[in-house]
C-alpha positions, 0 to 999 in steps of 0.5 A: 240935250236937256241935261246939257241945257240945265247943267251946263248952260244953267237954263233952269235951277233945279233943287238937288232933291228933285234932280232925279225926277226931271225928264231931261229928254222931254226938256231937251226936245221942247228946247229944240222945238222952241228954238228950231234947233237941228243936230248936225255933224259935229254938234247942234245948230240954233238959228240966233238971228246973228249974221254970218260972214264968211271970211275964208273960202277954203283951207288955202286962204286961212292965215297960218296964225289962225290954223290949229293944225296943218295937213302934211304934204304927201312925201314922194317916198309915201307915194312910191311905197303905196305904188309898190303895194299896189303893184304887189297886190296886182301881181298877187291877184294875177298869180292867183288867177294863173294857178291851175284849179284842182278837181276834188279828190276822193279820199 
């Protein structure tokens, strides 16, 4: 994280001849403590003091022009295929339990 702050966000100007001597981990840890940041799924979150306004409550009320991609509706053929797989698995398990068990045979 320290390297990201320094190189990508330009929080510090490090002379090129000193770049290998910087403790990026310690710098990142200090930045996190100073800004009360937290790692979360998908990124790093920092309290900025800005307000948060929720415009949408779930996927159904997001206008199409703001969607990055859409989830496809499951097709009936896919559901039928999955049902048939489940039936085949069930039949296989049932048939396996019906087979007679053989005793160990001496050779």
